[in-house]
N, C-alpha and C positions, 0 to 999 in steps of 0.2 A: 451683161453686168447685173448683179443683184444689189438692190438698194432696199433698205428697210424703213426709210423715211423717219418719222418720229417715233417709231415703235421702240420701246426700251430694249436694249440688248445686254445679255449676260455673256461675256466673252471669257475664254480660258484656253489652256493648253488641251491637247488631245487627251491626255491622261485625266484631266479634270472634266472634259466634255463627256467622255464615255459613261461614267456612272450616272451623270445627270440625265442623259438621254435614256439610259436603261431604266432608271427609277420612274421616270415620267412616261415611259413607253411612247416616245415621240418617233415619228417617221423621219429618218435622216435624209436631208437634201444636200446637194453640193453643186458648186459652180467651178468650172475649170477655165481659167483665162490663159493657160500656158505657163504661168509663173507660180500661181498658188492654187490650192484647193481651198475654197471658202465653204466650210461645212457648217450646216445649221439645222435647227429644228424649231418648229413653231410651238410655243407654249403660251399662247396669247393670254394676257396682253404683252408678253415679252417674247423675244427670240433668243435662243441659245446658239452661240456661234463659236467657231474655232477656225484657225488658219494653219495650214501646213504648206510649207514651201516645196515645190517640185524639184528645185535645184538648190542653189546657194542661199542660205539664210542671210538677210541683211545684217551688216555689222551692228547697227543700232539694236536689233533684236538680240543678237549674241551678247551685247553689252548688258542687256537686261536679264541675262541668266539662262536663256534658252539656247542650248548647244546645237551645232550642226548634227552631231551624232544622235541626239535625242529626236531631232526633226526627222532624220532619215529612218529611225526606228518607227516613229509614228506614221510616216508615210507608208512604210512597208506593211504595217498593221492595217491601215485604212484600205490600201489597195488590195490586200490579200483577203481580208476578212469582212469588209464592210461595203466596199464600192459597188459590188454587184447587187446589193440590196437597197441601194439609195435611189432617190428620185422616183419612187412609186407615188401614187396618189396620197395626198396628205390625209384625206378623209377615208378611213378604212371602210370597205364594204360597198363602195360604189359599183354599179353593174359592170364597169369596164376595169375594175381593180384586178390586176393579174395575180394578186395574192389569194384570190378566192379559188377554192377547189371543190371538187365533187367526186365521190366514188359511188359506183352503182354495182349492185350484185344481182345475180340471177341463179337460182338453185332449184332443181327438182329433187326433193328429198324423198327417200323411201324407207326411212327408219325413224325412231324417236331419239336418235342421238343428237347432241348439241353439235352444230356444224357451222362453219363460216358460210355466209351467203356468197357463193361463187360457183362458176360453171362446173368446175371439177375440183377435186380435193386439193387443198393447199397444204404443203408440208414445209413448215418453216425450218430453216437449216441452222445448225449450231455453230457452223464455221463457214468462212468464205472459201471459194475455190473456182476453178474454171468449170464451165458447164457446157451443155450441148442441146441442140434442138433437133427434132426429128418428127416426121409425120407418118401416119399409117397408110397414106396414099401417095403414089408417085406423082399425082397431079398437083401437089403442093410443092412447086418448084418454079424456078425462074422461067422455064419454058412450058409450064403446065397451065391448066385452066383454073386452078384454085389460088391459094395464098402464095404469092411470089416472095414476099419478104415480111419479116416480123420485127417488132421493136420491143426490146426488153428494158424496162425502167426498174432500176434496182438500187440498193444501198449496200455498201461494204460493211465490214464489222465495226468501223468507226462512224457509221451512219452518215456517210457522204453519199449524196444522191448522184447517180450516173445513168447514162443510157447507152445502149448498143443496138444497132440495126444488123440483122442477119438475113442473108439471102437463102431461101429454103432450097433443099436439094432432095425433096421427096422422102423416101424411106431411108436415105443415107444421112447419117448424123452430120451436123455442122457444129463444130466446136466454137465456142465464144472466144473472142480475143481477150476479154476481161478474165482475169484469174482471181478476182476479188468479189465474186457474186455471192451474196448471202441472203438478203431480204428482198423479195420481189414486190415492187409497188404496182406495176402494171405489165401486162403481156398482151400484145395486140397485133393484128394484121395491119400493115401500112402500105402494101402494094399488092395488086391483083384483086381477087374476089374472096368470098368467104372460103374458109378451109374446106377442102373436100374430105379429108380424113381428120383424125384427131392429132393435133400438134402438141407435143409435150416438151417441157423443159426438164432435162434430166440432170441428176446430180453429177454424173461423170461426163467427161469430155468426148465420149465415143458413143453416146446414145444408150448407155446402160445405167444401171443404178435405179434410184427412186425418182419418180416423176414429181418434181417440185410443184408444178401447176400445169394447166393445159388449156388449149383452145379447142372446144368441141367441134365436131363436123357440122358444116352448114352455118357456122358462126364466125365472128371476127375478133372476139375478145375473150379473155379469161374471166372477166366480170368479177374481179376480186373486190368485195366491199370492205376494204380496209385501207389504212393509211399509216405510213411510218413517218414520224417527224424527224427531219434531218438534224444533224449536229448544228448548233447555233441558231435554231429556229424555235419559235413558240407557235403552237397551234391553238386556235380558239374554235371550238365546235359551235356551229350556229343552228343546225337542224338535222333531224334524222327521221326516217319513216320507213314503212313497209306495206306491201300488199300480199295477200296469201289466198290460195284456193281452198284452204281448210284450216282447222284450228292449229295455232302455233303460239308458243311463248317466245317473245323477241327480247334480245339483250344487246345493249350498247356497251361494249367492253373497252377498257383502256388499261394503261399501265402507270404505275407511280414508282418513283425511286425513293427508297428509304436507306440512305447511306449507299452501300454498294449493292443493295438488294432491289431487283426489279420485280414488282408484285402486280399480278393481274387483278383488276377490280371491275365490278359492275357499275357503270356510270349512269345507266337508266334502264328501265324495264317496261315492257308492255305485253299483256296477254290478249291475243286476238282469238276470242272464243265465241261460241254460240251460233256457229253456222254449220251447214251440211257440206259434205264433200262436193266440189265442183262449183261452190258459190264464190263470193268475193268479199273480203274484209280488209280494211286498210286503216292506217293511222299516220299522222304527220305531226311532229312536235318541234317547236322552236326551243332553242336552248339559250340560256343567258349566263355568261360568266364561267363557262366550262373550259378551263385552260389546261392544255396538255403540254408539258415541257419537252425539250429536245430528247432525242434518242428513245422515244417511246412509240408504241403502236396503239392504234385505235381500230376497232373492228366491230362488225355486226354479225351476230349469230342467231340461229333459230333452233328451237327445240319443238318439233312437231308433236302433237298429241296422239298421232296415229302412225302406223308403219306403212300405210298406203301412200301412193304418190301425192305429194304436196308441192305445189309450185309457189315459191317464195321469191319476191323481188324486194330489194331494200336499197336505201341510199343514205349517205351522210354528206353534209355540206360543212365546209370549214373555211376559216381565214387563217393564213399563216404568214408570219413575218419574222424579222430578225429578233432574236431573243434579247 
């Protein structure tokens, strides 16, 4: 049972509650006693509250102008679009806050082209479709000595985040069950050992077409240093950084929506210069108030100053919650 004691309360309907919570960016909490959802958010010194009935709305409430039909619509909206994002820590950024995220990239560059920090080339797709995975080695299979299974974390064209696990079958392509794969968030080994061959995610469902991304031999991850913000979420970037074996210009990139136009932007820059090949140079930078809205991408790229081998590793940290 939730009690707020002497704390002032501002109560209203679900339709009144949502814009207040959104404008104040409060973390929604709720209690379920089997009869009602008591939904609330702390904006001390007051608490913002709302009640939704799970079943029949009391006659006294109906008499006050709140209909059963409106309650049922509110309940459906809450359960479908908000419930899964409730009851996280009230104070954002605590070490155990599940809304904290990190992306790490690892690249060996051999040209002066601007490129995503990732193990292999990433080719973002313009449409969703069924895909497939295949290795260059027969040992990447359920009975082999390498990667037995991989996990694909992706978003569809509506920016809904999903995952699919696939059992490897060596050099024979394995089609995905999902037919709506577009943006790849992560691609990693989840069973077995490091990949023996190169494991690729292909655009077609039979192991042909373009490789969207891949896991290199003797590794376990595609190491994609990017993040897609799902629909209904807001992402706050908190830190980024990189280390390199030679001179490189680093860019933190993101997207912004202008009406229906999604435009790539440089969010931050750093030039790592003044070292000889085979040395080490790094930077780490905290970010304040850098907010990225839903359905946008954030990524880290490098532009080496030389066409010789340059090892670049980068990371970005973020907090993400309900928009």
